[in-house]
C-alpha positions in Angstrom: -76.4 54.4 -12.5 -78.0 53.8 -8.8 -76.9 51.0 -7.1 -80.5 50.2 -4.8 -79.5 46.1 -3.8 -76.8 44.6 -2.8 -76.9 41.0 -2.5 -74.0 38.3 -1.5 -74.0 35.1 0.1 -71.9 34.3 3.4 -69.7 31.2 3.4 -66.5 32.3 2.2 -68.3 35.8 1.5 -69.2 37.6 4.3 -67.7 35.1 6.4 -64.1 34.1 7.0 -62.2 31.2 7.1 -63.3 30.7 10.5 -66.7 30.9 9.9 -67.1 33.8 11.8 -67.8 37.5 11.3 -66.9 40.4 12.0 -70.4 42.4 13.4 -68.8 45.8 13.6 -67.7 46.2 10.4 -70.7 45.3 9.0 -72.2 47.2 11.0 -70.6 50.6 9.5 -72.0 49.2 6.4 -74.6 48.9 7.1 -74.9 52.0 8.2 -73.1 53.3 5.1 -76.1 51.9 3.1 -78.9 52.5 4.7 -78.3 56.3 4.1 -77.7 56.0 1.1 -80.7 53.6 0.6 -78.8 51.1 -0.9 -81.1 47.3 0.7 -78.5 44.5 2.5 -79.6 41.2 0.7 -78.4 37.9 2.2 -78.7 34.5 0.6 -77.4 31.7 1.8 -78.0 27.7 2.5 -78.2 28.5 6.5 -82.0 28.2 8.5 -82.7 31.5 10.0 -81.9 30.4 13.2 -78.3 30.2 12.3 -78.0 33.4 10.4 -79.7 35.4 13.5 -77.0 33.6 15.8 -74.7 34.9 13.0 -75.6 38.1 12.8 -77.4 39.3 16.2 -79.0 42.8 16.1 -78.6 43.2 12.8 -80.2 40.3 11.1 -83.4 43.0 11.6 -81.6 45.7 9.1 -80.7 43.0 6.1 -83.3 41.0 3.8 -82.5 37.4 5.1 -82.7 34.7 2.2 -82.0 31.1 3.8 -82.9 27.6 3.0 -81.5 28.4 -0.4 -84.0 30.8 -1.2 -87.1 28.6 0.7 -87.9 31.0 2.9 -87.2 35.2 3.1 -87.2 37.4 6.2 -87.1 41.0 6.6 -87.1 42.8 9.3 -86.3 39.7 10.8 -90.0 38.6 10.3 -91.3 35.7 7.4 -92.3 37.2 4.3 -92.4 34.6 2.1 -92.4 30.4 2.5 -91.9 27.8 0.1 -92.8 23.6 1.8 -93.2 20.6 -0.1 -96.7 19.4 -1.1 -97.2 15.6 -0.3 -96.3 14.4 -4.1 -93.1 15.7 -2.7 -92.6 14.6 0.2 -93.4 10.7 -1.7 -91.2 11.7 -3.7 -88.3 12.2 -1.2 -89.8 8.9 1.0 -88.8 6.7 -2.4 -85.5 8.2 -3.0 -84.7 7.6 0.4 -85.7 4.2 0.7 -82.9 1.6 1.2 -80.7 4.5 1.4 -79.7 4.9 4.9 -77.6 7.5 6.7 -74.9 7.7 9.7 -76.2 11.1 10.3 -78.6 13.2 8.6 -80.3 16.7 9.5 -83.7 17.9 8.8 -84.7 21.2 10.1 -87.7 23.5 9.8 -87.6 27.5 10.6 -88.4 26.8 13.5 -84.8 23.8 15.0 -83.8 21.0 13.1 -82.5 17.5 14.2 -79.1 15.3 13.7 -81.2 12.0 12.2 -79.4 8.3 12.2 -81.6 7.6 10.2 -83.2 9.6 7.0 -86.2 7.5 6.0 -87.3 6.6 9.6 -88.1 10.3 10.0 -89.3 11.2 6.8 -91.9 8.3 7.8 -92.4 9.8 10.9 -93.4 13.4 9.5 -96.0 12.1 7.1 -97.7 9.9 10.6 -97.7 13.6 12.3 
């Protein structure tokens, strides 16, 4: 059987216990996979900016499925994105109403924010 794709997670798989990636080793592996015509896919809950930070120039050589499947990048370009429709935003607002947190992190394709209150942030999104 011919292998055409290898898919892996980041945390606890490619990253060491300190959250670091051995870029030289990964680059050698990617070189060998390229020679064999095998695609390398990384699926992660991380956002694209974190993956670009970790992978550097190697981000262009892999397929990245980020944000728990919400976005797919190939050759460092967005191929597909899944976003929330208005109904889903309304459901999220209803869920978090009265459940304020000390700190929350919200993000989109381009940036992230550390927030002191989820509900306030989500309401601000609706008003954009």
